[in-house]
N, CA, C and O atoms as a Maestro MAE file, in Angstrom:
{
 s_m_m2io_version
 :::
 2.0.0
}

f_m_ct {
 s_m_title
 :::
 protein
 m_atom[332] {
  # First column is atom index #
  i_m_mmod_type
  r_m_x_coord
  r_m_y_coord
  r_m_z_coord
  i_m_residue_number
  s_m_chain_name
  s_m_pdb_residue_name
  s_m_pdb_atom_name
  i_m_atomic_number
  :::
  1 25 -61.392 -58.964 -123.116 1 A "MET " " N  " 7
  2 3 -61.386 -57.892 -122.166 1 A "MET " " CA " 6
  3 2 -62.309 -58.254 -121.006 1 A "MET " " C  " 6
  4 15 -63.454 -58.656 -121.218 1 A "MET " " O  " 8
  5 25 -61.816 -58.113 -119.800 2 A "ILE " " N  " 7
  6 3 -62.602 -58.396 -118.608 2 A "ILE " " CA " 6
  7 2 -63.141 -57.076 -118.063 2 A "ILE " " C  " 6
  8 15 -62.389 -56.121 -117.863 2 A "ILE " " O  " 8
  9 25 -64.434 -57.035 -117.829 3 A "THR " " N  " 7
  10 3 -65.062 -55.839 -117.287 3 A "THR " " CA " 6
  11 2 -65.541 -56.145 -115.874 3 A "THR " " C  " 6
  12 15 -66.164 -57.179 -115.633 3 A "THR " " O  " 8
  13 25 -65.252 -55.255 -114.955 4 A "HIS " " N  " 7
  14 3 -65.694 -55.406 -113.584 4 A "HIS " " CA " 6
  15 2 -66.860 -54.460 -113.344 4 A "HIS " " C  " 6
  16 15 -66.834 -53.306 -113.773 4 A "HIS " " O  " 8
  17 25 -67.870 -54.950 -112.665 5 A "TYR " " N  " 7
  18 3 -69.033 -54.148 -112.388 5 A "TYR " " CA " 6
  19 2 -69.134 -53.877 -110.902 5 A "TYR " " C  " 6
  20 15 -68.931 -54.775 -110.085 5 A "TYR " " O  " 8
  21 25 -69.447 -52.645 -110.551 6 A "ASN " " N  " 7
  22 3 -69.696 -52.288 -109.167 6 A "ASN " " CA " 6
  23 2 -71.167 -52.531 -108.872 6 A "ASN " " C  " 6
  24 15 -72.027 -52.263 -109.710 6 A "ASN " " O  " 8
  25 25 -71.451 -53.035 -107.690 7 A "THR " " N  " 7
  26 3 -72.838 -53.215 -107.279 7 A "THR " " CA " 6
  27 2 -73.198 -52.222 -106.183 7 A "THR " " C  " 6
  28 15 -74.223 -52.367 -105.516 7 A "THR " " O  " 8
  29 25 -72.369 -51.235 -106.004 8 A "SER " " N  " 7
  30 3 -72.558 -50.231 -104.973 8 A "SER " " CA " 6
  31 2 -72.299 -48.856 -105.558 8 A "SER " " C  " 6
  32 15 -71.585 -48.717 -106.552 8 A "SER " " O  " 8
  33 25 -72.878 -47.849 -104.943 9 A "LEU " " N  " 7
  34 3 -72.626 -46.477 -105.365 9 A "LEU " " CA " 6
  35 2 -71.429 -45.873 -104.650 9 A "LEU " " C  " 6
  36 15 -71.221 -44.661 -104.721 9 A "LEU " " O  " 8
  37 25 -70.642 -46.683 -103.968 10 A "ASP " " N  " 7
  38 3 -69.510 -46.178 -103.195 10 A "ASP " " CA " 6
  39 2 -68.493 -45.409 -104.034 10 A "ASP " " C  " 6
  40 15 -67.780 -44.557 -103.503 10 A "ASP " " O  " 8
  41 25 -68.412 -45.693 -105.336 11 A "VAL " " N  " 7
  42 3 -67.450 -44.998 -106.199 11 A "VAL " " CA " 6
  43 2 -67.960 -43.633 -106.630 11 A "VAL " " C  " 6
  44 15 -67.227 -42.855 -107.242 11 A "VAL " " O  " 8
  45 25 -69.218 -43.342 -106.311 12 A "VAL " " N  " 7
  46 3 -69.858 -42.091 -106.722 12 A "VAL " " CA " 6
  47 2 -69.795 -41.097 -105.564 12 A "VAL " " C  " 6
  48 15 -70.080 -41.469 -104.426 12 A "VAL " " O  " 8
  49 25 -69.429 -39.840 -105.829 13 A "PRO " " N  " 7
  50 3 -69.387 -38.832 -104.760 13 A "PRO " " CA " 6
  51 2 -70.749 -38.699 -104.060 13 A "PRO " " C  " 6
  52 15 -71.797 -38.860 -104.685 13 A "PRO " " O  " 8
  53 25 -70.714 -38.407 -102.773 14 A "GLN " " N  " 7
  54 3 -71.928 -38.349 -101.955 14 A "GLN " " CA " 6
  55 2 -73.023 -37.447 -102.522 14 A "GLN " " C  " 6
  56 15 -74.182 -37.859 -102.539 14 A "GLN " " O  " 8
  57 25 -72.709 -36.231 -102.988 15 A "PRO " " N  " 7
  58 3 -73.795 -35.393 -103.536 15 A "PRO " " CA " 6
  59 2 -74.493 -36.029 -104.743 15 A "PRO " " C  " 6
  60 15 -75.703 -35.882 -104.912 15 A "PRO " " O  " 8
  61 25 -73.730 -36.730 -105.574 16 A "ILE " " N  " 7
  62 3 -74.317 -37.399 -106.737 16 A "ILE " " CA " 6
  63 2 -75.114 -38.609 -106.289 16 A "ILE " " C  " 6
  64 15 -76.163 -38.899 -106.864 16 A "ILE " " O  " 8
  65 25 -74.638 -39.330 -105.265 17 A "GLN " " N  " 7
  66 3 -75.406 -40.452 -104.712 17 A "GLN " " CA " 6
  67 2 -76.785 -39.979 -104.264 17 A "GLN " " C  " 6
  68 15 -77.789 -40.644 -104.518 17 A "GLN " " O  " 8
  69 25 -76.830 -38.830 -103.597 18 A "ALA " " N  " 7
  70 3 -78.107 -38.287 -103.116 18 A "ALA " " CA " 6
  71 2 -79.032 -37.956 -104.287 18 A "ALA " " C  " 6
  72 15 -80.236 -38.202 -104.219 18 A "ALA " " O  " 8
  73 25 -78.470 -37.400 -105.358 19 A "GLU " " N  " 7
  74 3 -79.280 -37.091 -106.535 19 A "GLU " " CA " 6
  75 2 -79.804 -38.369 -107.194 19 A "GLU " " C  " 6
  76 15 -80.956 -38.420 -107.624 19 A "GLU " " O  " 8
  77 25 -78.963 -39.392 -107.271 20 A "ILE " " N  " 7
  78 3 -79.389 -40.666 -107.855 20 A "ILE " " CA " 6
  79 2 -80.510 -41.266 -107.011 20 A "ILE " " C  " 6
  80 15 -81.491 -41.770 -107.558 20 A "ILE " " O  " 8
  81 25 -80.377 -41.219 -105.694 21 A "GLN " " N  " 7
  82 3 -81.430 -41.743 -104.813 21 A "GLN " " CA " 6
  83 2 -82.744 -41.000 -105.044 21 A "GLN " " C  " 6
  84 15 -83.811 -41.614 -105.060 21 A "GLN " " O  " 8
  85 25 -82.671 -39.679 -105.223 22 A "ARG " " N  " 7
  86 3 -83.883 -38.882 -105.483 22 A "ARG " " CA " 6
  87 2 -84.518 -39.282 -106.811 22 A "ARG " " C  " 6
  88 15 -85.739 -39.405 -106.906 22 A "ARG " " O  " 8
  89 25 -83.696 -39.485 -107.828 23 A "VAL " " N  " 7
  90 3 -84.211 -39.926 -109.129 23 A "VAL " " CA " 6
  91 2 -84.882 -41.286 -108.996 23 A "VAL " " C  " 6
  92 15 -85.947 -41.511 -109.571 23 A "VAL " " O  " 8
  93 25 -84.268 -42.196 -108.241 24 A "LEU " " N  " 7
  94 3 -84.858 -43.521 -108.047 24 A "LEU " " CA " 6
  95 2 -86.209 -43.433 -107.337 24 A "LEU " " C  " 6
  96 15 -87.131 -44.179 -107.667 24 A "LEU " " O  " 8
  97 25 -86.328 -42.534 -106.372 25 A "GLU " " N  " 7
  98 3 -87.616 -42.327 -105.702 25 A "GLU " " CA " 6
  99 2 -88.681 -41.882 -106.701 25 A "GLU " " C  " 6
  100 15 -89.807 -42.380 -106.680 25 A "GLU " " O  " 8
  101 25 -88.322 -40.945 -107.574 26 A "LEU " " N  " 7
  102 3 -89.264 -40.471 -108.583 26 A "LEU " " CA " 6
  103 2 -89.634 -41.569 -109.565 26 A "LEU " " C  " 6
  104 15 -90.791 -41.687 -109.966 26 A "LEU " " O  " 8
  105 25 -88.653 -42.371 -109.950 27 A "ILE " " N  " 7
  106 3 -88.914 -43.486 -110.870 27 A "ILE " " CA " 6
  107 2 -89.897 -44.459 -110.228 27 A "ILE " " C  " 6
  108 15 -90.881 -44.855 -110.853 27 A "ILE " " O  " 8
  109 25 -89.633 -44.844 -108.986 28 A "ARG " " N  " 7
  110 3 -90.521 -45.780 -108.293 28 A "ARG " " CA " 6
  111 2 -91.935 -45.212 -108.154 28 A "ARG " " C  " 6
  112 15 -92.915 -45.954 -108.217 28 A "ARG " " O  " 8
  113 25 -92.034 -43.911 -107.968 29 A "LYS " " N  " 7
  114 3 -93.331 -43.263 -107.787 29 A "LYS " " CA " 6
  115 2 -94.127 -43.209 -109.091 29 A "LYS " " C  " 6
  116 15 -95.348 -43.369 -109.081 29 A "LYS " " O  " 8
  117 25 -93.435 -42.981 -110.218 30 A "HIS " " N  " 7
  118 3 -94.132 -42.707 -111.461 30 A "HIS " " CA " 6
  119 2 -94.151 -43.854 -112.468 30 A "HIS " " C  " 6
  120 15 -94.977 -43.841 -113.380 30 A "HIS " " O  " 8
  121 25 -93.292 -44.819 -112.337 31 A "ILE " " N  " 7
  122 3 -93.304 -45.948 -113.267 31 A "ILE " " CA " 6
  123 2 -94.205 -47.024 -112.674 31 A "ILE " " C  " 6
  124 15 -93.951 -47.550 -111.591 31 A "ILE " " O  " 8
  125 25 -95.248 -47.329 -113.406 32 A "LYS " " N  " 7
  126 3 -96.255 -48.269 -112.889 32 A "LYS " " CA " 6
  127 2 -95.887 -49.729 -113.150 32 A "LYS " " C  " 6
  128 15 -96.413 -50.628 -112.493 32 A "LYS " " O  " 8
  129 25 -94.998 -49.966 -114.095 33 A "GLN " " N  " 7
  130 3 -94.580 -51.330 -114.378 33 A "GLN " " CA " 6
  131 2 -93.653 -51.834 -113.273 33 A "GLN " " C  " 6
  132 15 -93.222 -51.076 -112.404 33 A "GLN " " O  " 8
  133 25 -93.364 -53.109 -113.331 34 A "ASN " " N  " 7
  134 3 -92.454 -53.736 -112.383 34 A "ASN " " CA " 6
  135 2 -91.021 -53.282 -112.672 34 A "ASN " " C  " 6
  136 15 -90.452 -53.623 -113.710 34 A "ASN " " O  " 8
  137 25 -90.449 -52.516 -111.754 35 A "LEU " " N  " 7
  138 3 -89.074 -52.042 -111.917 35 A "LEU " " CA " 6
  139 2 -88.134 -53.225 -111.692 35 A "LEU " " C  " 6
  140 15 -88.020 -53.729 -110.575 35 A "LEU " " O  " 8
  141 25 -87.460 -53.665 -112.757 36 A "ALA " " N  " 7
  142 3 -86.619 -54.857 -112.679 36 A "ALA " " CA " 6
  143 2 -85.174 -54.521 -112.314 36 A "ALA " " C  " 6
  144 15 -84.595 -55.159 -111.434 36 A "ALA " " O  " 8
  145 25 -84.591 -53.532 -112.978 37 A "GLN " " N  " 7
  146 3 -83.192 -53.188 -112.744 37 A "GLN " " CA " 6
  147 2 -82.960 -51.710 -113.013 37 A "GLN " " C  " 6
  148 15 -83.655 -51.089 -113.817 37 A "GLN " " O  " 8
  149 25 -81.981 -51.169 -112.330 38 A "VAL " " N  " 7
  150 3 -81.509 -49.821 -112.606 38 A "VAL " " CA " 6
  151 2 -79.991 -49.920 -112.724 38 A "VAL " " C  " 6
  152 15 -79.313 -50.400 -111.816 38 A "VAL " " O  " 8
  153 25 -79.477 -49.461 -113.851 39 A "TRP " " N  " 7
  154 3 -78.046 -49.535 -114.127 39 A "TRP " " CA " 6
  155 2 -77.465 -48.130 -114.182 39 A "TRP " " C  " 6
  156 15 -77.994 -47.252 -114.863 39 A "TRP " " O  " 8
  157 25 -76.385 -47.933 -113.467 40 A "LEU " " N  " 7
  158 3 -75.592 -46.726 -113.593 40 A "LEU " " CA " 6
  159 2 -74.429 -47.074 -114.516 40 A "LEU " " C  " 6
  160 15 -73.707 -48.042 -114.276 40 A "LEU " " O  " 8
  161 25 -74.249 -46.280 -115.574 41 A "PHE " " N  " 7
  162 3 -73.136 -46.548 -116.486 41 A "PHE " " CA " 6
  163 2 -72.456 -45.237 -116.829 41 A "PHE " " C  " 6
  164 15 -72.870 -44.180 -116.354 41 A "PHE " " O  " 8
  165 25 -71.456 -45.293 -117.621 42 A "GLY " " N  " 7
  166 3 -70.743 -44.083 -118.003 42 A "GLY " " CA " 6
  167 2 -69.659 -43.722 -117.003 42 A "GLY " " C  " 6
  168 15 -69.169 -44.574 -116.261 42 A "GLY " " O  " 8
  169 25 -69.292 -42.452 -116.993 43 A "SER " " N  " 7
  170 3 -68.121 -42.015 -116.231 43 A "SER " " CA " 6
  171 2 -68.267 -42.198 -114.721 43 A "SER " " C  " 6
  172 15 -67.286 -42.521 -114.051 43 A "SER " " O  " 8
  173 25 -69.464 -42.000 -114.170 44 A "TYR " " N  " 7
  174 3 -69.622 -42.202 -112.726 44 A "TYR " " CA " 6
  175 2 -69.477 -43.677 -112.358 44 A "TYR " " C  " 6
  176 15 -68.894 -44.000 -111.323 44 A "TYR " " O  " 8
  177 25 -69.992 -44.561 -113.179 45 A "ALA " " N  " 7
  178 3 -69.851 -45.996 -112.909 45 A "ALA " " CA " 6
  179 2 -68.399 -46.441 -113.028 45 A "ALA " " C  " 6
  180 15 -67.945 -47.303 -112.276 45 A "ALA " " O  " 8
  181 25 -67.673 -45.851 -113.972 46 A "ARG " " N  " 7
  182 3 -66.264 -46.207 -114.147 46 A "ARG " " CA " 6
  183 2 -65.370 -45.561 -113.095 46 A "ARG " " C  " 6
  184 15 -64.246 -46.006 -112.864 46 A "ARG " " O  " 8
  185 25 -65.881 -44.508 -112.462 47 A "GLY " " N  " 7
  186 3 -65.079 -43.803 -111.466 47 A "GLY " " CA " 6
  187 2 -64.183 -42.733 -112.052 47 A "GLY " " C  " 6
  188 15 -63.235 -42.296 -111.399 47 A "GLY " " O  " 8
  189 25 -64.467 -42.299 -113.289 48 A "ASP " " N  " 7
  190 3 -63.622 -41.268 -113.893 48 A "ASP " " CA " 6
  191 2 -64.417 -40.014 -114.290 48 A "ASP " " C  " 6
  192 15 -64.072 -39.326 -115.251 48 A "ASP " " O  " 8
  193 25 -65.477 -39.733 -113.539 49 A "ALA " " N  " 7
  194 3 -66.287 -38.541 -113.810 49 A "ALA " " CA " 6
  195 2 -65.469 -37.279 -113.545 49 A "ALA " " C  " 6
  196 15 -64.568 -37.271 -112.707 49 A "ALA " " O  " 8
  197 25 -65.795 -36.224 -114.269 50 A "ILE " " N  " 7
  198 3 -65.076 -34.958 -114.142 50 A "ILE " " CA " 6
  199 2 -66.046 -33.890 -113.638 50 A "ILE " " C  " 6
  200 15 -67.127 -33.699 -114.195 50 A "ILE " " O  " 8
  201 25 -65.647 -33.218 -112.598 51 A "ASN " " N  " 7
  202 3 -66.390 -32.072 -112.081 51 A "ASN " " CA " 6
  203 2 -65.365 -30.962 -111.909 51 A "ASN " " C  " 6
  204 15 -64.640 -30.916 -110.915 51 A "ASN " " O  " 8
  205 25 -65.316 -30.073 -112.889 52 A "ASP " " N  " 7
  206 3 -64.235 -29.105 -112.939 52 A "ASP " " CA " 6
  207 2 -64.771 -27.703 -113.208 52 A "ASP " " C  " 6
  208 15 -65.610 -27.503 -114.086 52 A "ASP " " O  " 8
  209 25 -64.285 -26.761 -112.459 53 A "CYS " " N  " 7
  210 3 -64.621 -25.353 -112.649 53 A "CYS " " CA " 6
  211 2 -63.323 -24.567 -112.501 53 A "CYS " " C  " 6
  212 15 -62.655 -24.643 -111.470 53 A "CYS " " O  " 8
  213 25 -62.977 -23.817 -113.533 54 A "ARG " " N  " 7
  214 3 -61.720 -23.058 -113.520 54 A "ARG " " CA " 6
  215 2 -61.947 -21.638 -114.016 54 A "ARG " " C  " 6
  216 15 -62.823 -21.376 -114.840 54 A "ARG " " O  " 8
  217 25 -61.131 -20.728 -113.490 55 A "GLU " " N  " 7
  218 3 -61.150 -19.346 -113.963 55 A "GLU " " CA " 6
  219 2 -59.801 -19.042 -114.595 55 A "GLU " " C  " 6
  220 15 -58.753 -19.245 -113.982 55 A "GLU " " O  " 8
  221 25 -59.843 -18.555 -115.826 56 A "ASP " " N  " 7
  222 3 -58.622 -18.160 -116.509 56 A "ASP " " CA " 6
  223 2 -58.095 -16.903 -115.819 56 A "ASP " " C  " 6
  224 15 -58.785 -15.885 -115.775 56 A "ASP " " O  " 8
  225 25 -56.868 -16.968 -115.278 57 A "PRO " " N  " 7
  226 3 -56.342 -15.819 -114.538 57 A "PRO " " CA " 6
  227 2 -56.139 -14.575 -115.397 57 A "PRO " " C  " 6
  228 15 -56.164 -13.456 -114.883 57 A "PRO " " O  " 8
  229 25 -55.942 -14.756 -116.679 58 A "GLU " " N  " 7
  230 3 -55.719 -13.609 -117.564 58 A "GLU " " CA " 6
  231 2 -57.013 -12.936 -117.998 58 A "GLU " " C  " 6
  232 15 -57.099 -11.709 -118.046 58 A "GLU " " O  " 8
  233 25 -58.014 -13.743 -118.312 59 A "THR " " N  " 7
  234 3 -59.257 -13.180 -118.858 59 A "THR " " CA " 6
  235 2 -60.390 -13.127 -117.838 59 A "THR " " C  " 6
  236 15 -61.352 -12.381 -118.014 59 A "THR " " O  " 8
  237 25 -60.277 -13.914 -116.779 60 A "GLY " " N  " 7
  238 3 -61.362 -13.984 -115.801 60 A "GLY " " CA " 6
  239 2 -62.527 -14.841 -116.251 60 A "GLY " " C  " 6
  240 15 -63.538 -14.932 -115.555 60 A "GLY " " O  " 8
  241 25 -62.394 -15.479 -117.422 61 A "VAL " " N  " 7
  242 3 -63.460 -16.331 -117.952 61 A "VAL " " CA " 6
  243 2 -63.505 -17.636 -117.158 61 A "VAL " " C  " 6
  244 15 -62.491 -18.301 -116.951 61 A "VAL " " O  " 8
  245 25 -64.699 -17.969 -116.729 62 A "VAL " " N  " 7
  246 3 -64.896 -19.202 -115.970 62 A "VAL " " CA " 6
  247 2 -65.372 -20.288 -116.926 62 A "VAL " " C  " 6
  248 15 -66.322 -20.086 -117.682 62 A "VAL " " O  " 8
  249 25 -64.713 -21.432 -116.888 63 A "SER " " N  " 7
  250 3 -65.160 -22.569 -117.692 63 A "SER " " CA " 6
  251 2 -65.493 -23.715 -116.742 63 A "SER " " C  " 6
  252 15 -64.787 -23.975 -115.768 63 A "SER " " O  " 8
  253 25 -66.585 -24.383 -117.060 64 A "GLU " " N  " 7
  254 3 -67.045 -25.478 -116.217 64 A "GLU " " CA " 6
  255 2 -67.278 -26.714 -117.064 64 A "GLU " " C  " 6
  256 15 -67.723 -26.622 -118.208 64 A "GLU " " O  " 8
  257 25 -66.977 -27.862 -116.497 65 A "TYR " " N  " 7
  258 3 -67.301 -29.127 -117.134 65 A "TYR " " CA " 6
  259 2 -67.723 -30.097 -116.046 65 A "TYR " " C  " 6
  260 15 -66.981 -30.362 -115.101 65 A "TYR " " O  " 8
  261 25 -68.925 -30.616 -116.199 66 A "TYR " " N  " 7
  262 3 -69.450 -31.578 -115.238 66 A "TYR " " CA " 6
  263 2 -69.958 -32.795 -115.996 66 A "TYR " " C  " 6
  264 15 -70.727 -32.667 -116.949 66 A "TYR " " O  " 8
  265 25 -69.525 -33.968 -115.571 67 A "SER " " N  " 7
  266 3 -70.016 -35.189 -116.198 67 A "SER " " CA " 6
  267 2 -71.498 -35.362 -115.904 67 A "SER " " C  " 6
  268 15 -71.981 -34.997 -114.832 67 A "SER " " O  " 8
  269 25 -72.207 -35.922 -116.868 68 A "ASP " " N  " 7
  270 3 -73.611 -36.229 -116.626 68 A "ASP " " CA " 6
  271 2 -73.721 -37.600 -115.969 68 A "ASP " " C  " 6
  272 15 -72.746 -38.348 -115.897 68 A "ASP " " O  " 8
  273 25 -74.906 -37.913 -115.498 69 A "VAL " " N  " 7
  274 3 -75.157 -39.199 -114.843 69 A "VAL " " CA " 6
  275 2 -75.995 -40.023 -115.813 69 A "VAL " " C  " 6
  276 15 -77.080 -39.608 -116.218 69 A "VAL " " O  " 8
  277 25 -75.480 -41.194 -116.181 70 A "ASP " " N  " 7
  278 3 -76.147 -42.065 -117.146 70 A "ASP " " CA " 6
  279 2 -76.820 -43.219 -116.405 70 A "ASP " " C  " 6
  280 15 -76.164 -43.990 -115.704 70 A "ASP " " O  " 8
  281 25 -78.141 -43.325 -116.571 71 A "ILE " " N  " 7
  282 3 -78.915 -44.364 -115.887 71 A "ILE " " CA " 6
  283 2 -79.778 -45.084 -116.912 71 A "ILE " " C  " 6
  284 15 -80.414 -44.455 -117.758 71 A "ILE " " O  " 8
  285 25 -79.792 -46.408 -116.825 72 A "LEU " " N  " 7
  286 3 -80.663 -47.244 -117.648 72 A "LEU " " CA " 6
  287 2 -81.693 -47.875 -116.728 72 A "LEU " " C  " 6
  288 15 -81.338 -48.461 -115.705 72 A "LEU " " O  " 8
  289 25 -82.967 -47.761 -117.084 73 A "ILE " " N  " 7
  290 3 -84.049 -48.319 -116.287 73 A "ILE " " CA " 6
  291 2 -84.655 -49.479 -117.058 73 A "ILE " " C  " 6
  292 15 -85.042 -49.322 -118.216 73 A "ILE " " O  " 8
  293 25 -84.742 -50.648 -116.421 74 A "VAL " " N  " 7
  294 3 -85.309 -51.834 -117.045 74 A "VAL " " CA " 6
  295 2 -86.568 -52.207 -116.271 74 A "VAL " " C  " 6
  296 15 -86.529 -52.402 -115.056 74 A "VAL " " O  " 8
  297 25 -87.677 -52.303 -116.984 75 A "VAL " " N  " 7
  298 3 -88.922 -52.708 -116.348 75 A "VAL " " CA " 6
  299 2 -89.277 -54.116 -116.795 75 A "VAL " " C  " 6
  300 15 -88.989 -54.510 -117.925 75 A "VAL " " O  " 8
  301 25 -89.901 -54.866 -115.905 76 A "GLY " " N  " 7
  302 3 -90.297 -56.236 -116.209 76 A "GLY " " CA " 6
  303 2 -91.720 -56.281 -116.722 76 A "GLY " " C  " 6
  304 15 -92.429 -55.275 -116.719 76 A "GLY " " O  " 8
  305 25 -92.129 -57.457 -117.164 77 A "GLY " " N  " 7
  306 3 -93.493 -57.641 -117.629 77 A "GLY " " CA " 6
  307 2 -93.530 -57.816 -119.125 77 A "GLY " " C  " 6
  308 15 -92.515 -57.715 -119.814 77 A "GLY " " O  " 8
  309 25 -94.723 -58.081 -119.610 78 A "SER " " N  " 7
  310 3 -94.869 -58.256 -121.053 78 A "SER " " CA " 6
  311 2 -95.154 -56.924 -121.707 78 A "SER " " C  " 6
  312 15 -95.894 -56.097 -121.173 78 A "SER " " O  " 8
  313 25 -94.566 -56.728 -122.854 79 A "HIS " " N  " 7
  314 3 -94.727 -55.471 -123.569 79 A "HIS " " CA " 6
  315 2 -95.143 -55.773 -125.002 79 A "HIS " " C  " 6
  316 15 -94.711 -56.761 -125.595 79 A "HIS " " O  " 8
  317 25 -95.969 -54.928 -125.533 80 A "THR " " N  " 7
  318 3 -96.436 -55.073 -126.904 80 A "THR " " CA " 6
  319 2 -96.037 -53.829 -127.678 80 A "THR " " C  " 6
  320 15 -96.237 -52.707 -127.214 80 A "THR " " O  " 8
  321 25 -95.481 -54.030 -128.838 81 A "ILE " " N  " 7
  322 3 -95.143 -52.918 -129.706 81 A "ILE " " CA " 6
  323 2 -96.341 -52.686 -130.614 81 A "ILE " " C  " 6
  324 15 -96.734 -53.574 -131.371 81 A "ILE " " O  " 8
  325 25 -96.916 -51.502 -130.538 82 A "LYS " " N  " 7
  326 3 -98.074 -51.178 -131.366 82 A "LYS " " CA " 6
  327 2 -97.600 -50.509 -132.643 82 A "LYS " " C  " 6
  328 15 -96.744 -49.625 -132.611 82 A "LYS " " O  " 8
  329 25 -98.154 -50.932 -133.757 83 A "LYS " " N  " 7
  330 3 -97.804 -50.335 -135.049 83 A "LYS " " CA " 6
  331 2 -98.937 -49.505 -135.557 83 A "LYS " " C  " 6
  332 15 -98.837 -48.917 -136.634 83 A "LYS " " O  " 8
  :::
 }
 m_bond[331] {
  # First column is bond index #
  i_m_from
  i_m_to
  i_m_order
  :::
  1 1 2 1
  2 2 3 1
  3 3 4 2
  4 3 5 1
  5 5 6 1
  6 6 7 1
  7 7 8 2
  8 7 9 1
  9 9 10 1
  10 10 11 1
  11 11 12 2
  12 11 13 1
  13 13 14 1
  14 14 15 1
  15 15 16 2
  16 15 17 1
  17 17 18 1
  18 18 19 1
  19 19 20 2
  20 19 21 1
  21 21 22 1
  22 22 23 1
  23 23 24 2
  24 23 25 1
  25 25 26 1
  26 26 27 1
  27 27 28 2
  28 27 29 1
  29 29 30 1
  30 30 31 1
  31 31 32 2
  32 31 33 1
  33 33 34 1
  34 34 35 1
  35 35 36 2
  36 35 37 1
  37 37 38 1
  38 38 39 1
  39 39 40 2
  40 39 41 1
  41 41 42 1
  42 42 43 1
  43 43 44 2
  44 43 45 1
  45 45 46 1
  46 46 47 1
  47 47 48 2
  48 47 49 1
  49 49 50 1
  50 50 51 1
  51 51 52 2
  52 51 53 1
  53 53 54 1
  54 54 55 1
  55 55 56 2
  56 55 57 1
  57 57 58 1
  58 58 59 1
  59 59 60 2
  60 59 61 1
  61 61 62 1
  62 62 63 1
  63 63 64 2
  64 63 65 1
  65 65 66 1
  66 66 67 1
  67 67 68 2
  68 67 69 1
  69 69 70 1
  70 70 71 1
  71 71 72 2
  72 71 73 1
  73 73 74 1
  74 74 75 1
  75 75 76 2
  76 75 77 1
  77 77 78 1
  78 78 79 1
  79 79 80 2
  80 79 81 1
  81 81 82 1
  82 82 83 1
  83 83 84 2
  84 83 85 1
  85 85 86 1
  86 86 87 1
  87 87 88 2
  88 87 89 1
  89 89 90 1
  90 90 91 1
  91 91 92 2
  92 91 93 1
  93 93 94 1
  94 94 95 1
  95 95 96 2
  96 95 97 1
  97 97 98 1
  98 98 99 1
  99 99 100 2
  100 99 101 1
  101 101 102 1
  102 102 103 1
  103 103 104 2
  104 103 105 1
  105 105 106 1
  106 106 107 1
  107 107 108 2
  108 107 109 1
  109 109 110 1
  110 110 111 1
  111 111 112 2
  112 111 113 1
  113 113 114 1
  114 114 115 1
  115 115 116 2
  116 115 117 1
  117 117 118 1
  118 118 119 1
  119 119 120 2
  120 119 121 1
  121 121 122 1
  122 122 123 1
  123 123 124 2
  124 123 125 1
  125 125 126 1
  126 126 127 1
  127 127 128 2
  128 127 129 1
  129 129 130 1
  130 130 131 1
  131 131 132 2
  132 131 133 1
  133 133 134 1
  134 134 135 1
  135 135 136 2
  136 135 137 1
  137 137 138 1
  138 138 139 1
  139 139 140 2
  140 139 141 1
  141 141 142 1
  142 142 143 1
  143 143 144 2
  144 143 145 1
  145 145 146 1
  146 146 147 1
  147 147 148 2
  148 147 149 1
  149 149 150 1
  150 150 151 1
  151 151 152 2
  152 151 153 1
  153 153 154 1
  154 154 155 1
  155 155 156 2
  156 155 157 1
  157 157 158 1
  158 158 159 1
  159 159 160 2
  160 159 161 1
  161 161 162 1
  162 162 163 1
  163 163 164 2
  164 163 165 1
  165 165 166 1
  166 166 167 1
  167 167 168 2
  168 167 169 1
  169 169 170 1
  170 170 171 1
  171 171 172 2
  172 171 173 1
  173 173 174 1
  174 174 175 1
  175 175 176 2
  176 175 177 1
  177 177 178 1
  178 178 179 1
  179 179 180 2
  180 179 181 1
  181 181 182 1
  182 182 183 1
  183 183 184 2
  184 183 185 1
  185 185 186 1
  186 186 187 1
  187 187 188 2
  188 187 189 1
  189 189 190 1
  190 190 191 1
  191 191 192 2
  192 191 193 1
  193 193 194 1
  194 194 195 1
  195 195 196 2
  196 195 197 1
  197 197 198 1
  198 198 199 1
  199 199 200 2
  200 199 201 1
  201 201 202 1
  202 202 203 1
  203 203 204 2
  204 203 205 1
  205 205 206 1
  206 206 207 1
  207 207 208 2
  208 207 209 1
  209 209 210 1
  210 210 211 1
  211 211 212 2
  212 211 213 1
  213 213 214 1
  214 214 215 1
  215 215 216 2
  216 215 217 1
  217 217 218 1
  218 218 219 1
  219 219 220 2
  220 219 221 1
  221 221 222 1
  222 222 223 1
  223 223 224 2
  224 223 225 1
  225 225 226 1
  226 226 227 1
  227 227 228 2
  228 227 229 1
  229 229 230 1
  230 230 231 1
  231 231 232 2
  232 231 233 1
  233 233 234 1
  234 234 235 1
  235 235 236 2
  236 235 237 1
  237 237 238 1
  238 238 239 1
  239 239 240 2
  240 239 241 1
  241 241 242 1
  242 242 243 1
  243 243 244 2
  244 243 245 1
  245 245 246 1
  246 246 247 1
  247 247 248 2
  248 247 249 1
  249 249 250 1
  250 250 251 1
  251 251 252 2
  252 251 253 1
  253 253 254 1
  254 254 255 1
  255 255 256 2
  256 255 257 1
  257 257 258 1
  258 258 259 1
  259 259 260 2
  260 259 261 1
  261 261 262 1
  262 262 263 1
  263 263 264 2
  264 263 265 1
  265 265 266 1
  266 266 267 1
  267 267 268 2
  268 267 269 1
  269 269 270 1
  270 270 271 1
  271 271 272 2
  272 271 273 1
  273 273 274 1
  274 274 275 1
  275 275 276 2
  276 275 277 1
  277 277 278 1
  278 278 279 1
  279 279 280 2
  280 279 281 1
  281 281 282 1
  282 282 283 1
  283 283 284 2
  284 283 285 1
  285 285 286 1
  286 286 287 1
  287 287 288 2
  288 287 289 1
  289 289 290 1
  290 290 291 1
  291 291 292 2
  292 291 293 1
  293 293 294 1
  294 294 295 1
  295 295 296 2
  296 295 297 1
  297 297 298 1
  298 298 299 1
  299 299 300 2
  300 299 301 1
  301 301 302 1
  302 302 303 1
  303 303 304 2
  304 303 305 1
  305 305 306 1
  306 306 307 1
  307 307 308 2
  308 307 309 1
  309 309 310 1
  310 310 311 1
  311 311 312 2
  312 311 313 1
  313 313 314 1
  314 314 315 1
  315 315 316 2
  316 315 317 1
  317 317 318 1
  318 318 319 1
  319 319 320 2
  320 319 321 1
  321 321 322 1
  322 322 323 1
  323 323 324 2
  324 323 325 1
  325 325 326 1
  326 326 327 1
  327 327 328 2
  328 327 329 1
  329 329 330 1
  330 330 331 1
  331 331 332 2
  :::
 }
}
């Protein structure tokens, strides 16, 4: 199986791009280690995220489903596991 990776947020809707940028700012501000990589994965990375809000015409019940944003943060440097 061949997997293609995007190196741009162009596949992500603009409002979500803005939220990701804000999260990255917070990460850079609060993570003291060397930030090596940030990976976006899951439905937004694949381009199949769902943002859906519907109202049942018979009952008036509103149902919503919004995909979450999955981010992996990789920091560089030496790490020690303390037991």
